[in-house]
C-alpha positions as CSV (number, residue, x, y, z in Angstrom):
1,X,-180.6,-147.8,-4.9
2,X,-180.2,-147.3,-1.2
3,X,-182.3,-150.0,0.6
4,X,-182.7,-152.1,-2.6
5,X,-181.8,-155.9,-2.2
6,X,-180.1,-157.4,-5.3
7,X,-180.5,-161.0,-6.0
8,X,-182.6,-161.4,-2.9
9,X,-179.3,-161.2,-0.9
10,X,-177.3,-158.0,-1.1
11,X,-178.9,-155.0,0.6
12,X,-177.5,-151.7,-0.6
13,X,-176.5,-149.6,2.4
14,X,-174.6,-146.5,1.0
15,X,-172.7,-145.2,-1.9
16,X,-168.9,-145.6,-1.8
17,X,-167.9,-144.0,-5.2
18,X,-168.2,-144.3,-8.9
19,X,-166.1,-144.6,-12.1
20,X,-166.7,-144.1,-15.8
21,X,-168.8,-147.2,-16.2
22,X,-170.0,-148.2,-12.7
23,X,-171.1,-147.0,-9.3
24,X,-169.8,-148.8,-6.2
25,X,-172.0,-149.3,-3.1
26,X,-171.5,-150.6,0.4
27,X,-173.9,-153.5,0.9
28,X,-174.8,-156.2,3.4
29,X,-174.7,-159.9,2.3
30,X,-177.6,-161.4,4.3
31,X,-176.7,-164.9,3.3
32,X,-173.2,-164.8,4.8
33,X,-173.7,-161.9,7.2
34,X,-170.8,-159.8,5.9
35,X,-170.3,-156.3,4.5
36,X,-169.4,-156.3,0.8
37,X,-168.9,-153.8,-2.0
38,X,-171.3,-154.0,-5.0
39,X,-170.3,-152.5,-8.3
40,X,-173.4,-151.6,-10.4
41,X,-173.3,-150.8,-14.1
42,X,-174.5,-147.2,-14.7
43,X,-178.0,-147.0,-16.1
44,X,-176.9,-145.2,-19.3
45,X,-174.6,-148.1,-20.1
46,X,-176.6,-151.2,-19.1
47,X,-178.3,-151.3,-22.5
48,X,-174.9,-151.1,-24.3
49,X,-173.8,-154.6,-25.2
50,X,-170.2,-153.5,-25.3
51,X,-170.2,-152.0,-21.9
52,X,-172.1,-155.0,-20.4
53,X,-169.7,-157.4,-22.0
54,X,-166.7,-155.4,-20.6
55,X,-168.4,-155.2,-17.2
56,X,-168.8,-159.0,-17.0
57,X,-165.3,-159.5,-18.4
58,X,-164.0,-157.7,-15.3
59,X,-165.6,-160.3,-13.1
60,X,-164.3,-163.2,-15.2
61,X,-160.8,-161.8,-15.2
62,X,-160.5,-161.0,-11.5
63,X,-162.3,-164.2,-10.4
64,X,-159.4,-166.2,-11.7
65,X,-157.0,-164.4,-9.4
66,X,-156.3,-165.3,-5.8
67,X,-153.8,-162.9,-4.1
68,X,-153.8,-161.0,-0.9
69,X,-153.1,-157.7,-2.8
70,X,-156.0,-158.2,-5.3
71,X,-159.5,-157.3,-4.3
72,X,-161.5,-160.5,-4.2
73,X,-164.6,-161.1,-6.4
74,X,-167.4,-162.9,-4.6
75,X,-170.2,-163.0,-7.0
76,X,-171.5,-161.6,-10.3
77,X,-175.2,-161.4,-11.3
78,X,-178.1,-159.6,-12.8
79,X,-181.3,-158.4,-11.2
80,X,-183.7,-157.3,-13.8
81,X,-181.8,-154.6,-15.8
82,X,-179.2,-154.2,-13.1
83,X,-175.8,-155.8,-13.7
84,X,-173.7,-156.1,-10.6
85,X,-170.4,-157.5,-9.2
86,X,-170.0,-158.3,-5.5
87,X,-166.5,-157.7,-4.2
88,X,-164.5,-157.6,-1.0
89,X,-165.1,-154.3,0.8
90,X,-161.8,-152.7,1.8
91,X,-162.1,-150.1,4.6
92,X,-159.7,-147.3,3.9
93,X,-158.8,-144.8,1.1
94,X,-157.4,-144.8,-2.4
95,X,-153.6,-144.3,-2.9
96,X,-154.5,-141.0,-4.7
97,X,-156.3,-139.7,-1.6
98,X,-153.4,-141.0,0.5
99,X,-150.8,-139.1,-1.5
100,X,-153.0,-136.0,-1.6
101,X,-153.3,-136.2,2.2
102,X,-149.6,-137.1,3.0
103,X,-147.8,-135.4,0.1
104,X,-144.6,-137.1,-1.3
105,X,-144.0,-140.4,0.6
106,X,-140.7,-141.4,2.2
107,X,-138.7,-143.7,-0.1
108,X,-139.1,-146.7,2.3
109,X,-142.9,-146.3,2.4
110,X,-143.1,-145.8,-1.3
111,X,-141.1,-149.0,-1.8
112,X,-143.3,-150.9,0.7
113,X,-146.5,-149.9,-1.1
114,X,-144.9,-150.5,-4.6
115,X,-143.8,-154.1,-3.6
116,X,-147.4,-155.0,-2.8
117,X,-148.7,-153.5,-6.1
118,X,-146.1,-155.3,-8.2
119,X,-146.7,-158.5,-6.4
120,X,-150.4,-158.2,-7.4
121,X,-149.4,-157.4,-11.0
122,X,-147.0,-160.3,-11.2
123,X,-149.7,-162.7,-10.1
124,X,-152.1,-161.2,-12.6
125,X,-149.6,-161.4,-15.4
126,X,-148.8,-165.1,-14.6
127,X,-152.5,-165.8,-15.0
128,X,-152.6,-164.0,-18.4
129,X,-154.4,-160.9,-17.1
130,X,-153.2,-157.4,-18.0
131,X,-154.7,-154.7,-15.8
132,X,-154.3,-151.8,-18.4
133,X,-155.5,-149.1,-16.0
134,X,-153.0,-149.0,-13.2
135,X,-153.4,-145.6,-11.3
136,X,-153.5,-144.5,-7.7
137,X,-157.3,-144.3,-7.9
138,X,-157.4,-148.1,-8.5
139,X,-155.2,-148.9,-5.5
140,X,-156.7,-149.1,-2.1
141,X,-154.9,-148.6,1.2
142,X,-156.6,-150.4,4.1
143,X,-156.8,-149.2,7.7
144,X,-153.9,-151.5,8.6
145,X,-151.7,-150.5,5.7
146,X,-152.6,-153.4,3.4
147,X,-152.6,-152.6,-0.3
148,X,-155.3,-153.9,-2.7
149,X,-155.3,-153.5,-6.5
150,X,-158.9,-153.1,-7.7
151,X,-161.0,-152.1,-10.7
152,X,-160.0,-154.6,-13.4
153,X,-162.8,-152.9,-15.4
154,X,-160.8,-152.8,-18.5
155,X,-158.5,-155.8,-17.7
156,X,-158.2,-158.3,-20.4
157,X,-156.4,-161.5,-21.2
158,X,-153.0,-160.9,-22.9
159,X,-154.3,-162.6,-26.0
160,X,-156.6,-159.5,-26.6
161,X,-156.2,-157.7,-29.8
162,X,-155.9,-154.0,-28.9
163,X,-156.6,-151.6,-26.1
164,X,-159.6,-150.0,-27.8
165,X,-163.1,-151.3,-28.0
166,X,-165.2,-148.4,-29.2
167,X,-162.6,-146.4,-31.1
168,X,-161.4,-144.5,-28.0
169,X,-158.4,-145.2,-25.8
170,X,-159.2,-146.5,-22.4
171,X,-157.3,-145.6,-19.3
172,X,-156.3,-142.4,-17.5
173,X,-154.1,-140.4,-19.7
174,X,-151.6,-139.4,-17.0
175,X,-150.7,-143.0,-16.4
176,X,-151.0,-144.2,-20.1
177,X,-148.0,-146.0,-21.6
178,X,-146.6,-144.7,-24.9
179,X,-147.8,-147.8,-26.8
180,X,-151.3,-147.2,-25.4
181,X,-151.1,-143.5,-26.3
182,X,-150.4,-144.4,-30.0
183,X,-153.2,-146.9,-30.0
184,X,-151.1,-150.0,-29.9
185,X,-151.4,-153.2,-28.0
186,X,-151.4,-153.1,-24.2
187,X,-149.4,-155.8,-22.6
188,X,-147.7,-156.6,-19.3
189,X,-145.0,-154.0,-19.9
190,X,-147.7,-151.3,-20.3
191,X,-148.7,-152.1,-16.7
192,X,-145.1,-151.7,-15.7
193,X,-145.0,-148.2,-17.3
194,X,-148.2,-147.2,-15.6
195,X,-146.8,-148.5,-12.3
196,X,-143.7,-146.4,-12.9
197,X,-145.9,-143.3,-13.1
198,X,-147.5,-144.3,-9.8
199,X,-144.1,-144.8,-8.2
200,X,-143.0,-141.4,-9.6
201,X,-146.1,-139.8,-8.0
202,X,-145.5,-141.5,-4.7
203,X,-141.9,-140.2,-4.5
204,X,-142.5,-136.7,-5.8
205,X,-146.2,-136.0,-5.1
206,X,-146.8,-135.2,-8.8
207,X,-147.2,-137.1,-12.1
208,X,-144.3,-136.9,-14.6
209,X,-146.3,-135.4,-17.5
210,X,-149.1,-132.7,-17.3
211,X,-150.8,-130.7,-20.0
212,X,-153.8,-128.5,-21.0
213,X,-155.5,-131.5,-22.6
214,X,-155.4,-135.3,-22.7
215,X,-153.9,-135.2,-26.2
216,X,-151.0,-133.0,-25.0
217,X,-150.3,-135.3,-22.1
218,X,-150.4,-138.3,-24.4
219,X,-147.9,-136.7,-26.8
220,X,-145.6,-136.0,-23.9
221,X,-145.7,-139.8,-23.0
222,X,-144.6,-140.4,-26.6
223,X,-141.9,-137.7,-27.0
224,X,-141.0,-135.7,-23.8
225,X,-138.5,-136.5,-21.1
226,X,-139.7,-136.4,-17.5
227,X,-138.0,-134.4,-14.7
228,X,-135.8,-137.0,-12.8
229,X,-137.2,-137.6,-9.3
230,X,-133.9,-136.7,-7.6
231,X,-134.0,-133.2,-9.1
232,X,-137.3,-132.7,-7.2
233,X,-136.3,-134.6,-4.1
234,X,-132.5,-135.1,-3.7
235,X,-132.9,-137.5,-0.8
236,X,-134.2,-140.2,-3.1
237,X,-131.5,-142.8,-3.7
238,X,-130.1,-143.1,-7.2
239,X,-130.9,-146.8,-7.2
240,X,-134.6,-146.0,-6.6
241,X,-134.7,-143.4,-9.3
242,X,-133.2,-145.9,-11.6
243,X,-136.2,-148.2,-11.0
244,X,-138.5,-145.3,-12.1
245,X,-136.3,-144.5,-15.1
246,X,-136.3,-148.0,-16.4
247,X,-140.1,-148.4,-15.9
248,X,-140.7,-145.2,-17.8
249,X,-138.6,-146.1,-20.8
250,X,-140.4,-145.1,-24.0
251,X,-139.4,-148.4,-25.7
252,X,-141.1,-151.4,-24.0
253,X,-138.0,-153.5,-24.8
254,X,-135.9,-151.3,-22.5
255,X,-138.3,-151.8,-19.5
256,X,-138.1,-154.7,-17.1
257,X,-138.7,-158.1,-18.7
258,X,-141.5,-158.8,-16.2
259,X,-143.3,-157.6,-13.1
260,X,-141.4,-160.3,-11.2
261,X,-138.1,-158.9,-12.4
262,X,-139.1,-155.3,-11.5
263,X,-140.3,-156.6,-8.1
264,X,-136.9,-158.1,-7.3
265,X,-135.1,-154.9,-8.3
266,X,-137.5,-152.7,-6.2
267,X,-137.0,-154.9,-3.1
268,X,-133.2,-154.2,-3.2
269,X,-133.4,-150.6,-4.3
270,X,-132.8,-149.2,-0.8
271,X,-129.8,-151.4,0.1
272,X,-126.8,-149.3,1.1
273,X,-124.5,-150.9,-1.5
274,X,-126.9,-149.8,-4.3
275,X,-127.8,-146.2,-3.3
276,X,-125.0,-144.6,-5.3
277,X,-125.1,-146.7,-8.4
278,X,-124.7,-145.0,-11.9
279,X,-127.7,-143.3,-13.5
280,X,-129.6,-145.8,-15.7
281,X,-129.9,-144.7,-19.3
282,X,-131.8,-146.6,-22.0
283,X,-129.4,-148.5,-24.3
284,X,-128.9,-147.2,-27.8
285,X,-131.3,-149.1,-30.1
286,X,-129.2,-151.0,-32.6
287,X,-132.1,-151.1,-35.1
288,X,-131.9,-147.3,-35.4
289,X,-128.1,-147.5,-36.2
290,X,-128.3,-150.1,-38.9
291,X,-126.7,-148.7,-42.1
292,X,-128.0,-149.4,-45.6
293,X,-125.9,-152.1,-47.1
294,X,-125.0,-152.1,-50.8
295,X,-125.5,-155.5,-52.3
296,X,-122.7,-156.6,-54.8
297,X,-123.8,-156.9,-58.5
298,X,-123.4,-160.4,-59.9
299,X,-121.3,-159.4,-63.0
300,X,-120.7,-161.0,-66.5
301,X,-117.4,-162.3,-68.0
302,X,-114.8,-159.9,-69.3
303,X,-113.2,-161.3,-72.3
304,X,-109.6,-160.3,-73.4
305,X,-109.3,-160.3,-77.1
306,X,-105.8,-161.6,-77.9
307,X,-103.6,-159.2,-80.0
308,X,-100.5,-160.0,-82.0
309,X,-97.2,-158.5,-81.2
310,X,-94.6,-157.6,-83.6
311,X,-92.5,-160.6,-82.5
312,X,-95.2,-163.1,-83.2
313,X,-94.2,-165.7,-85.8
314,X,-96.0,-166.2,-89.1
315,X,-95.5,-163.1,-91.1
316,X,-93.3,-160.3,-92.2
317,X,-93.7,-157.0,-93.7
318,X,-96.4,-154.4,-93.4
319,X,-98.6,-155.8,-96.1
320,X,-98.4,-159.3,-94.8
321,X,-99.1,-158.1,-91.4
322,X,-102.2,-156.3,-92.5
323,X,-103.5,-159.3,-94.5
324,X,-102.7,-161.8,-91.8
325,X,-104.0,-159.5,-89.1
326,X,-107.3,-159.1,-90.9
327,X,-107.6,-162.8,-91.4
328,X,-106.8,-163.7,-87.9
329,X,-109.1,-160.9,-86.6
330,X,-111.9,-162.4,-88.6
331,X,-111.1,-165.9,-87.4
332,X,-111.0,-164.8,-83.8
333,X,-114.2,-162.8,-84.1
334,X,-116.4,-165.9,-84.8
335,X,-115.4,-168.2,-81.9
336,X,-115.7,-165.4,-79.3
337,X,-119.2,-164.4,-80.3
338,X,-120.4,-168.0,-80.1
339,X,-118.9,-168.5,-76.7
340,X,-120.5,-165.4,-75.4
341,X,-123.9,-166.5,-76.7
342,X,-123.5,-169.9,-75.2
343,X,-122.5,-168.5,-71.8
344,X,-125.5,-166.1,-71.8
345,X,-127.8,-169.0,-72.6
346,X,-126.2,-171.0,-69.8
347,X,-126.6,-168.3,-67.3
348,X,-130.2,-167.7,-68.3
349,X,-131.1,-171.4,-68.0
350,X,-129.3,-171.6,-64.6
351,X,-131.2,-168.6,-63.3
352,X,-134.5,-169.9,-64.6
353,X,-133.9,-173.3,-63.0
354,X,-132.9,-171.6,-59.8
355,X,-136.1,-169.5,-59.8
356,X,-138.3,-172.6,-60.4
357,X,-136.7,-174.5,-57.6
358,X,-136.8,-171.4,-55.3
359,X,-140.5,-170.9,-56.1
360,X,-141.3,-174.5,-55.4
361,X,-139.3,-174.4,-52.1
362,X,-141.1,-171.2,-51.1
363,X,-144.5,-172.7,-51.8
364,X,-143.6,-175.8,-49.8
365,X,-142.3,-173.8,-46.9
366,X,-145.4,-171.5,-46.9
367,X,-147.5,-174.6,-47.0
368,X,-145.9,-175.7,-43.7
369,X,-146.1,-172.3,-42.1
370,X,-149.5,-171.0,-43.2
371,X,-152.3,-172.3,-41.0
372,X,-155.7,-172.4,-42.6
373,X,-158.6,-170.4,-41.2
374,X,-161.7,-172.2,-39.7
375,X,-165.0,-170.9,-38.3
376,X,-165.7,-171.6,-34.7
377,X,-168.9,-173.7,-34.4
378,X,-171.6,-172.9,-31.8
379,X,-171.3,-175.3,-28.9
380,X,-173.0,-173.3,-26.1
381,X,-175.8,-175.3,-24.6
382,X,-174.3,-178.6,-25.6
383,X,-173.1,-181.4,-23.3
384,X,-169.3,-180.9,-22.9
385,X,-168.4,-184.2,-24.6
386,X,-170.5,-183.4,-27.7
387,X,-169.0,-179.9,-27.7
388,X,-165.5,-181.3,-27.6
389,X,-166.3,-183.6,-30.5
390,X,-167.7,-180.8,-32.6
391,X,-164.7,-178.6,-32.0
392,X,-162.4,-181.5,-33.0
393,X,-164.3,-182.0,-36.2
394,X,-163.7,-178.3,-37.0
395,X,-160.0,-178.7,-36.3
396,X,-160.0,-177.0,-33.0
397,X,-159.2,-178.1,-29.4
398,X,-161.0,-177.5,-26.2
399,X,-160.0,-176.2,-22.8
400,X,-162.7,-176.9,-20.1
401,X,-163.1,-174.4,-17.3
402,X,-165.7,-175.4,-14.6
403,X,-168.2,-172.8,-13.5
404,X,-171.1,-172.9,-11.1
405,X,-174.5,-172.1,-12.6
406,X,-178.0,-171.9,-11.2
407,X,-179.5,-171.8,-14.6
408,X,-177.5,-174.3,-16.7
409,X,-177.6,-178.0,-16.1
410,X,-174.4,-179.8,-15.0
411,X,-171.9,-180.7,-17.8
412,X,-173.5,-178.3,-20.2
413,X,-171.5,-175.5,-21.9
414,X,-172.4,-172.1,-20.5
415,X,-170.2,-170.0,-22.7
416,X,-167.4,-170.3,-25.2
417,X,-164.4,-168.1,-26.1
418,X,-163.9,-167.4,-29.0
419,X,-167.6,-167.1,-29.7
420,X,-169.4,-168.9,-32.4
421,X,-168.9,-167.6,-35.9
422,X,-165.5,-166.1,-35.3
423,X,-162.8,-167.0,-37.9
424,X,-159.6,-168.4,-36.2
425,X,-156.6,-170.4,-37.2
426,X,-156.9,-174.2,-37.3
427,X,-155.7,-175.8,-34.1
428,X,-156.8,-172.8,-31.9
429,X,-157.9,-173.7,-28.4
430,X,-161.5,-172.8,-27.6
431,X,-162.2,-172.2,-23.9
432,X,-165.4,-173.9,-22.7
433,X,-167.0,-172.7,-19.5
434,X,-168.9,-175.8,-18.4
435,X,-171.6,-175.8,-15.7
436,X,-170.9,-177.7,-12.5
437,X,-174.5,-177.2,-11.4
438,X,-175.8,-174.7,-8.9
439,X,-173.1,-172.9,-6.9
440,X,-172.5,-174.3,-3.5
441,X,-172.1,-171.9,-0.6
442,X,-171.0,-172.4,3.0
443,X,-173.8,-172.6,5.5
444,X,-173.4,-169.5,7.7
445,X,-173.0,-170.1,11.5
446,X,-176.2,-168.8,13.1
447,X,-175.7,-170.4,16.4
448,X,-176.3,-168.0,19.3
449,X,-178.1,-165.5,17.0
450,X,-181.7,-164.3,17.6
451,X,-184.2,-166.4,15.7
452,X,-185.3,-163.5,13.4
453,X,-181.8,-162.7,12.4
454,X,-180.9,-166.3,11.7
455,X,-184.0,-166.8,9.5
456,X,-183.1,-163.6,7.6
457,X,-179.6,-164.9,6.8
458,X,-181.0,-168.2,5.7
459,X,-183.8,-166.7,3.5
460,X,-182.1,-167.9,0.3
461,X,-182.5,-171.6,1.3
462,X,-185.2,-173.8,0.1
463,X,-187.1,-174.0,3.5
464,X,-186.5,-173.5,7.2
465,X,-188.1,-175.4,10.1
466,X,-187.8,-174.3,13.7
467,X,-188.1,-176.5,16.7
468,X,-187.8,-175.3,20.3
469,X,-186.2,-176.9,23.4
470,X,-185.0,-175.9,26.8
471,X,-181.5,-174.8,27.3
472,X,-179.5,-173.7,30.4
473,X,-176.8,-171.9,28.3
474,X,-178.6,-170.3,25.4
475,X,-180.9,-167.3,26.0
476,X,-184.6,-167.7,25.1
477,X,-185.3,-167.1,21.4
478,X,-181.7,-167.7,20.3
479,X,-180.4,-170.6,18.1
480,X,-179.0,-173.6,19.9
481,X,-178.0,-175.6,16.9
482,X,-178.6,-176.0,13.2
483,X,-178.8,-178.6,10.4
484,X,-176.8,-178.7,8.1
485,X,-173.8,-177.9,10.3
486,X,-172.0,-174.5,9.9
487,X,-169.4,-174.6,7.1
488,X,-171.1,-177.4,5.1
489,X,-171.1,-176.5,1.4
490,X,-174.6,-176.9,-0.1
491,X,-176.8,-175.5,-2.8
492,X,-179.2,-173.0,-1.2
493,X,-182.1,-173.6,-3.6
494,X,-182.0,-177.4,-2.8
495,X,-181.3,-177.3,1.0
496,X,-183.8,-177.5,3.9
497,X,-182.4,-175.9,7.1
498,X,-183.6,-176.9,10.5
499,X,-183.0,-174.6,13.5
500,X,-183.4,-175.5,17.2
501,X,-184.3,-172.4,19.2
502,X,-183.9,-172.1,23.0
503,X,-187.0,-171.8,25.2
504,X,-184.6,-170.8,28.0
505,X,-184.2,-172.7,31.2
506,X,-186.8,-175.4,31.8
507,X,-189.2,-174.5,34.6
508,X,-192.1,-176.3,36.4
509,X,-195.2,-174.6,37.8
510,X,-195.0,-175.2,41.5
511,X,-198.0,-177.3,42.6
512,X,-200.0,-176.5,45.7
513,X,-199.3,-178.8,48.6
514,X,-201.7,-177.2,51.0
515,X,-204.1,-179.7,52.6
516,X,-202.2,-182.8,51.5
517,X,-200.7,-185.3,53.8
518,X,-197.0,-185.6,54.0
519,X,-197.0,-188.7,51.9
520,X,-199.3,-187.1,49.3
521,X,-197.1,-184.0,49.2
522,X,-193.9,-186.0,48.6
523,X,-195.5,-188.0,45.8
524,X,-196.7,-184.8,44.2
525,X,-193.2,-183.3,44.3
526,X,-191.7,-186.4,42.8
527,X,-194.3,-186.4,40.0
528,X,-193.1,-182.8,39.1
529,X,-189.4,-183.7,39.3
530,X,-189.0,-181.8,42.5
531,X,-187.6,-183.0,45.9
532,X,-189.0,-182.8,49.4
533,X,-186.8,-180.7,51.6
534,X,-187.0,-180.3,55.4
535,X,-190.3,-181.1,57.2
536,X,-191.4,-179.2,60.3
537,X,-194.4,-179.7,62.5
538,X,-196.4,-177.0,64.4
539,X,-199.9,-176.3,65.4
540,X,-202.0,-174.3,62.9
541,X,-205.5,-173.8,61.6
542,X,-205.2,-176.9,59.5
543,X,-206.3,-180.4,60.4
544,X,-203.6,-182.4,62.0
545,X,-201.2,-184.2,59.6
546,X,-201.9,-181.9,56.7
547,X,-199.4,-179.6,54.9
548,X,-200.2,-175.9,55.6
549,X,-197.1,-174.2,54.3
550,X,-194.4,-174.6,51.6
551,X,-191.1,-172.8,51.1
552,X,-189.4,-171.1,49.2
553,X,-191.9,-171.6,46.3
554,X,-195.6,-170.8,46.5
555,X,-198.1,-172.5,44.3
556,X,-197.8,-171.3,40.6
557,X,-194.2,-170.2,40.9
558,X,-191.8,-171.2,38.1
559,X,-189.3,-173.7,39.5
560,X,-186.2,-175.3,38.0
561,X,-186.4,-179.1,37.8
562,X,-184.8,-180.8,40.9
563,X,-185.5,-177.9,43.2
564,X,-186.0,-178.8,46.9
565,X,-189.2,-177.7,48.7
566,X,-189.5,-177.4,52.5
567,X,-193.0,-178.1,54.1
568,X,-194.8,-177.5,57.4
569,X,-197.2,-180.1,58.7
570,X,-199.9,-179.3,61.1
571,X,-199.5,-180.7,64.6
572,X,-203.2,-180.0,65.4
573,X,-205.5,-177.0,65.6
574,X,-204.6,-174.0,67.6
575,X,-206.6,-173.4,70.8
576,X,-208.7,-170.6,69.4
577,X,-209.7,-172.5,66.3
578,X,-213.2,-173.9,65.9
579,X,-214.0,-176.7,63.4
580,X,-217.6,-176.8,62.1
581,X,-219.6,-178.5,59.4
582,X,-222.2,-176.5,57.5
583,X,-225.0,-178.1,55.5
584,X,-225.6,-176.5,52.1
585,X,-228.6,-177.3,49.9
586,X,-227.8,-177.8,46.2
587,X,-230.6,-177.4,43.7
588,X,-229.4,-178.4,40.2
589,X,-230.8,-176.3,37.3
590,X,-232.4,-178.2,34.5
591,X,-232.3,-181.5,36.4
592,X,-228.5,-181.8,36.2
593,X,-225.4,-179.6,36.9
594,X,-221.7,-179.6,37.6
595,X,-221.5,-178.4,41.2
596,X,-218.4,-176.9,42.9
597,X,-218.3,-175.7,46.4
598,X,-215.4,-173.5,47.6
599,X,-214.6,-172.3,51.1
600,X,-212.3,-169.7,52.5
601,X,-211.7,-169.7,56.3
602,X,-208.9,-169.5,58.8
603,X,-206.7,-171.6,56.6
604,X,-206.1,-168.5,54.5
605,X,-206.4,-170.0,51.0
606,X,-209.4,-170.9,48.8
607,X,-210.2,-174.6,49.1
608,X,-212.5,-176.7,46.9
609,X,-214.4,-179.1,49.2
610,X,-217.0,-180.4,46.7
611,X,-216.7,-181.0,42.9
612,X,-219.1,-183.4,41.3
613,X,-222.2,-183.6,39.0
614,X,-225.5,-183.4,40.8
615,X,-228.7,-184.6,39.1
616,X,-231.2,-184.0,42.0
617,X,-231.5,-181.7,44.9
618,X,-229.3,-182.7,47.8
619,X,-227.6,-181.4,50.9
620,X,-223.8,-181.4,51.1
621,X,-221.7,-181.1,54.2
622,X,-219.0,-178.4,54.1
623,X,-216.2,-178.4,56.7
624,X,-214.9,-175.1,58.0
625,X,-212.2,-174.0,60.4
626,X,-212.9,-170.6,62.0
627,X,-210.8,-168.3,64.2
628,X,-211.3,-165.0,66.0
629,X,-209.8,-163.2,63.1
630,X,-211.3,-165.3,60.3
631,X,-214.9,-166.1,59.5
632,X,-215.8,-168.7,56.9
633,X,-217.2,-168.0,53.4
634,X,-219.0,-170.7,51.4
635,X,-219.5,-170.2,47.6
636,X,-221.6,-172.6,45.4
637,X,-221.1,-172.7,41.6
638,X,-223.3,-174.5,39.1
639,X,-221.8,-175.0,35.6
640,X,-219.2,-172.3,36.5
641,X,-221.8,-169.7,37.6
642,X,-222.0,-168.5,41.2
643,X,-225.5,-169.3,42.5
644,X,-225.1,-169.1,46.3
645,X,-222.8,-167.4,48.8
646,X,-223.0,-167.5,52.6
647,X,-220.9,-166.4,55.5
648,X,-220.4,-168.4,58.7
649,X,-219.2,-166.1,61.5
650,X,-216.9,-167.2,64.3
651,X,-218.8,-165.2,66.9
652,X,-222.1,-166.8,66.0
653,X,-220.7,-170.2,66.3
654,X,-219.1,-169.5,69.7
655,X,-222.4,-168.0,71.1
656,X,-224.4,-170.9,69.7
657,X,-222.1,-173.4,71.5
658,X,-222.6,-171.5,74.8
659,X,-226.3,-171.8,74.6
């Protein structure tokens, strides 16, 4: 992977580390010119739809978070078979490495780190995200002490069903909450338990539960009691130990109500007035103490059969008593049986009517409470308005979440949650991720950069044009300005970028002023945006009134515009100078030729004295100035080829004049 460029943008520089499902690399973002961390799904998992889905779920979960203690997610993508997430690169070490290097942390430092972790969790929980894998390995400590919570690889919205995906529990067993250990639902309070383990480890240098196997550790989370931190480190305030005790409560109901509540408690744990507070113990669960209650039996009616006393009127004597008693007993027997039968029938009818009305009422109530199931229709690829309408027809509502997309047209549904075909309750909200068109990025500021580096950073844009101009401030080959301007948000695939690159300071090739009159020299300087400086006159080997020297720039030198040039004008020939005119015969080849005649004499520079087209043989006059130290040389060129060269000697001319 080292050296590979993902998405035409992220160059892999080195490996940073790896986890169960991904490898993290250090990379260079050539578009924005910054170092990032790139998490790449392991090759053995990139064909597993469950792993790929979980991998991308991480990006969607964390991308919704914006907090200084949460590692930022910049981008998510796929390059061939490689699935990757681009994240903020934090320079530092994990909290696990920090604890291993430092040992147990001082209480104030443990609290300072814990406050930042809880602040990140509180923000995540407020946004419906449960981390579900809080452990020191997933907490980064920057070089300046900043804390960043990372690796939401198994994070999930709190509407998720369970903590398992493939039949196995996810998360490091030493930091697993009891409800996760038994395969239950992981919620915000599970994160608080895991954080309690992290706080315990920061304070004591060890985890609360260890064992020979993951199963034995998980069982201890469910059943065993941990060694109180103060027994290992007596200098820990009781108030701070109480925070750990409450976070590690077996029953989630006994833990803090929220990360925010725990954060507020942790912030005040080191106050002097709290350090000696009573040991926190979990309250006795009332549900476990509830006694079985005996319900009273709804009884029947006890009837008292009236009896006759000896004092009762209407009879006398034993025989009469027997006869009368028998008659009255028979008379009494009939009415009592009838009453009992009627009462029984009444009770039966009342119970039946009660049952009928109870059943009707129950069915009515259940009709109000039970919500029918509906199947989620497929709306991916539809225009958002049509998708909303289709969901409404199915008895569902829509929640639109805008997302940038380079592949899906604007206002078209990219993805839906729950997915098509799932059976949900009527009235359920379906989240629609709707394309806002290609992602816009900020134009990087390439001003002052070398041209090659700037073009590399802008390689993702539609096209680049480069113009050049002179600059007194920007070095040659570096960018002076750019269009669009730095910071403008544009779509790279649709944007043409124009760069203006410096050619350095503007310079002018210094013209030769030799042989010109003063007026001609001044006009030549003005034509080249130069100025005439001082003028001096002295005798020379040049004809009177002509320029024979210029300073400080010689002919051909690069000169800044507006520079001043001093000149020397000849006041006449020196006494030892001789001025002669030589006749040179020119014979054009082929009947016609471009003829140039150059001389070099006491004036010290090559001079062109003839330059014209000649169509027939002719003699041209060539002026020369000779001196004791300088003879004259004449060279004749035809069509650029040297055809004649002759020397005129000063001594020969002097001797000829004497004769």
